[in-house]
N, C-alpha and C positions, 0 to 999 in steps of 0.2 A: 329602639333600633334593632335589638336582638331578641325581642319578645317572641318572635316566630320560631326561634330555635328551641330544641328540646332542652330538658333540664341539664343534661350533661354538657351541651354546647354552651349554654348561658354560664354555668358554673366555671367551666374551663377558661372562658374568655375573661371572666371577672377575676379569677385567680391570676391570670397573666397580666391583666391591667394593674392590679394592686401591687404585684411584684415587678414594677416597670424596670427597675435596675437589673434584676436577675434575668428578666425576659430579654432586655436589650443586650446583656452580656452573652447569653447563649445564642441569640440570633446573630450577633456579630461573629461568634465562633463558628456557627454553621455556615454563615455566608462566606467567611474567609476560607474555610475548608473546602466548600463546594467551588468557590472561585479558583482555588489552586487546582482542583481536579479538572475543571472546565478548561482552564488555561493550558495545563499540561497535556490533556487529551487532545485538544484542538491543535496545539503546536506539534505534537507527535504525529498526528494524522497528516497535517500539512507538510511537515518535514519528510515523512516517509513517502508521501505521494509525490512530492517534488523530486526526491532522490531517486525513486524507482523510475519516474518518467525520464529523468536524465540518463539513467543507466540503460533503459530499454528504448531510448529514442532511436537507436541505430540497430536494434535487433528485434526479433519476433518473440511473442510469448511462448510459442511452441514451435519446434522445428523437427522435421522428419529428415533423417539422413540415411544414406545407403549403409548396409552392414559392412563392418570392417572385414578385410581379408584375414582368413584364419591362418594360424601357424601350421607348418608342415614338417615332417621328418626328413632329414637329409640322409641319403644312403651312401655307404662307402663305395659301392660299385653299381654296375647296372643290373646285377642279379636280383632275384626276389628276396634274398636273404639280407637282413639289416645287420651289418657288422657294428656300425656305430650309429647311434640315434642322437641327433642333436636338434633340438627344437628352438627355432629362433623366430622373432617377430617378422611377419611378412611385410613387405613394402606395400604401402597403401596407394593404389592407383586411383586416378580420378574416375569414379564410377557413377552411373545413373541409377536412380531408383527404379526398380522393376515395376512395370505396369503403372507408372505414375499417373497417367490420365485417369485410370479407373479409381485410383486412390483419391485423386482430386475430386472426382464426382461424388464419392462417398463423403468427403470432408465438407464439401459445399452444401450437402444436404442436411448437415447437423445444425441445430438451432443454437447451440452454445458456442459455435465458431463464427466469428464476425467476418474475417477475411482469411482466405487460403490462396496462396499464389506460389507458382513454381519459380525457382531461381537456379542459376548456374554460377557457382563460385569457383574461381581458379586463380592461381598465381600467374602473373604476367610481367612483362617488361615494357615500360613506356619510354620511348626514345624521341627526343626533339633536338635536332642539330647534333652536337657532340655530347649531349647530356642524356643519361639514362637513369631510370629509377625503377625499382621493383614495386609492383602495385598489387592490390587485391582487386581483382576484376569481378564484378557482379553483373550477371545478365538478368534482367527483370522484365516483368510486364508492368510498365509505369503506372497505369491507372489503378491497378490493385495494390502494387507494392508501396506506392506513396500513401496508402491508407494505413500502412504499418509503420514505415519510416517516413516521417514528414519532411522529406528532402526539400520540397518547394518552400517551406518556411525558412530554410537556412540558405537559400540561394542569394549570393551577394553580387553576382554579375551574370548577365544573360538570363536564361529561363530554364526551368526544369522540364524541358521537352526532349524526348528521345525518339528519333525517327531515323531509320536507315543506319547511317554511320555516325550518329550523334554520340557524344561522350560527355558525361558529367564528372568533374574532378574536384578534389578538395582544394582549399585555398593554399595550403602549404605545398602541395604537389605542383600546383600552377606556378607558384613562386619559384620552386626549385627548377622546373623545366623552362621557366621564362615564357609561358604562354598566356594568352588571354582568349576571350570568347572569339570564335571564328578561326583560330589557328588549328593546324593539323598536328596530330601526335601519332607516331607509328607505334602500334601495339603488337607485341610478339608473345604468343602463349604456346600451348602444347602442339598446335598445328604446325609450328615452325615456319609459318608464312606470315610475314609482317602485314599489318593492315592499317591503312591511314584512316584515322578517325578525327572528326571535327569537334572541337570543344564547343558545346552548346550552352553550358552553364558551369559556374563555379560556386561551390557551397562552403559554408563554415559551420561545422558541427560543434564548435567550442572545445574540440579535443585535438591537440596537435598531432598525436599519433594517427588518429582517424583521418585527419585532413591530409596527411602525408601519403597514405596508402589507398584510401577508398576511391573507387571509380565505378561508374555505372554505365552500362550499355543496354541495348535491347537484348531480349532473350535469344533471338536468332543469331545476333552478332556474337554473343558469348559462346553459343553452341559451336559456331564455326571456328572461333579462335581456340577453343578448348578441345577441338576435334571430338565433339560429343554431339553429333548431329541427332536431333530428336530426343535427346536425353536431358535430364535435370539432376543437379547434385543435391538439391534440398527442396522441401516444401515448407514455406514460412506461414505461420498462422497467428492471428490474435483472437482472444476470447473475450466474451462479454464481462466475465468476472476475472480480474487479474489474479486473485488469490486462489481461484479454482483451477489454475492452469495445470497443476500436477494431476488432479482428478481427471480433467479432460484428456490429458496426454495418455493416462493409463487406459481410458475408455477408447481412445483412438487406436492405441496399440492392440487392444483386445478385439476391436471390430474390423480392423484393416490388415492385421498381421505384420505391419511394419513398426519399427521402433520409433516412438515419439518422445522427445525430451522437452520438458518445460523449463522456463527460465529459472525456476527454483532449483532445478538439478544442475543446470549449467552455471548458475551463480550461487552454488551451495554455501560458500563462505559469507556472501552478502546476505543471503536469507537467514543464516544462523545469527549473524550480527543483528539483523532487524528483529528477530524473534527474542534474542536476549535483551534488546532495548525495550521491547514491549513488556517483557516480564519485569524488568527493573521499574518501569513506570507503573505497572500494575501493583507491584509491591508497595511503592511509595503511596499510591492512591489508597490502598488497603489500610495503611497505617494512618493516613489522614482521615479516612472514614471511621476508624476505631477511635481516634482522638475526639472526633465530633460526637460519636455515640456515648463515650464516657463523659463528655461535657454535658450532654443532655441529661444523662442519668444522674450525675452528681447534683445538678441544679434542681432537678425534680425531687431528689431525696431530701435536699435541704428544704424545699418547699413543703414536703410532707411533714417534716419535723416542725416547721414554723406554723403550719396550718392544722396541727393535730386537733386543737380545740374546735376549729371551724368544722373539721370533718366529723368530730364527735357530735356537734350540735346537728349537723345535717343527718347523721345516722339516727339521732334521737327524734328528729322530725319525720322520720320515715324513709329516708334514702337507703336503698339497698346496697349491699356489697358490690353488686354488678354495676350499679350507677356510679359509685365512687371509683371503681376500677376503670370505667369508661371515661370518667372525667380526666384522669391523669394520662391515660393512653391518648386521649384527644389532644391534651396539651403537648405531649411529645410529638404527635403527628403535625400539629400546627407549627410548632417550632421548627421541625425538620422541613416542612413544605415551604413556609414563608422564607425561612433562611436560605433554602436552596434556590428559590427564585431570585432573591437579592444577589446571592453568590454567582448565579449564572450570568446576570447582567454585569457584575464586577469582573468576572473572568473574561467575558467577551470584550469588555471595554479595555481591560489591561492588555489583551492580545492585540487589539487594533492599535493601541498606543505604541506597543513594542514594534509592531509592523510598520508604523508610520515614522517612528523616530530612528530605529536601527536600520541603516542602509549600507549597501556596498559602496566601494570607492567611487563608482560611476553614478551613484545616486539611485540605482535600481533597487527593488525590494530583494530581501534575502530569499524569500520564497513566497509563492502565492498562498494566501490563507484559504483553507478549505473548511467551511462551517457546515456541519451536518445537523439540521434541526432535530432529527430523531434523537441525537445524543442528549440534547437539553431535556427532552421529555424523560429519557432514561435516568438522567442524573436527578431530576426533581422527584421522580417516583422512588428512586433508591434512597435519597436523603429522607423522604417522608417515611418510608418503611424503617429506615435506621432509627429515626426519632421515635417511631411506634415501638420498636423492639427495645430501644434504650429505656423507654418509659415503663416497661413491663415490671421490673423489680420494684421501683417506687410505687407503682400503681397497686401491686399486690400488697405492699406494706401498708398503704393507705386503706385499702379495702378490709384488711384484717384488724384494724384498730378497734379496740373495745370502746364503745361510745362513752361509758361511765368514766373509764380511765382517761380517755382523751379529754373529756370536759374538765376533769379535776387536775389535769396537767401531769 
């Protein structure tokens, strides 16, 4: 069955067959180690993806905002002489991005930006009957904006349609105001002129704070309410690669001259936490990999000691040092490769069992499992290389055995 293999392959497989208990033990060790790595890596990827999706489901990957008002010196009198200089933070007026249409054209021409859409964000007051609530008013272009924030997926009543005086509001705000789809709400913002808007849809983002304040209207309606005719307060963007957002933001700033902030900057603490979590998992995986490597090396060293006479006979029959070296390197590679494939199956199986058995109180899954096939190939290759490297020392020891001394024991 293995006659077609070269001398090194035949010898390596025979050595592994004859030492079945040792081979099974090291295969089990490699499989368990790789299974732990696959389980932890897949779970970390799934958890991070789900967490970031939930955090960013109501925000953009990159946002362009107008520059802040600068501080100014206060003069003691109207003369040109400054008697007392006091610098205080300037009040931040609602301002539009300069030449935002030109900036939009440049952004939409970039291949690394998936969606770019203008928005108007302003504080406002919603009034219904004798009840009033402060709200965060967002003026949007629905078709483009809903590709960033998937509001239609969270609509619980009505529809996510915005036309004319339409208004989308959160479920908590609808409850507080006592309104439902089709009711009118008076909205008062910077223009100081109340405007009656009709509730066209009610959404639930799964966040009480967001549901209490978030409202959406058309871009033109928000511009009129915020007394910002023809202007926008921000440009929201999503990018193809979520983790390249900071690089894209820097490139946008350099090419357009406006300041762009990525979600990594605005959520710096969250990003630091995720980075620390990744480092912790990487450290654990490194120690698991080292334990696997030492296991392979120790078993092969024992095998060299046990098979010293066999190695001596092979050398006496004409086997070269290079062939003996390759025999044990091949053994290490086989143990690493086969064990990693078994471990990959075990890791994925354990993750699916965990995902199927551990549920939330309502019976839904804790998080969607994200399985990346490329990771399996990377893990198998890494384990094979680890087995090869771990076999280097015992392989050198075997190759350097003196045939006469080895035969005489």
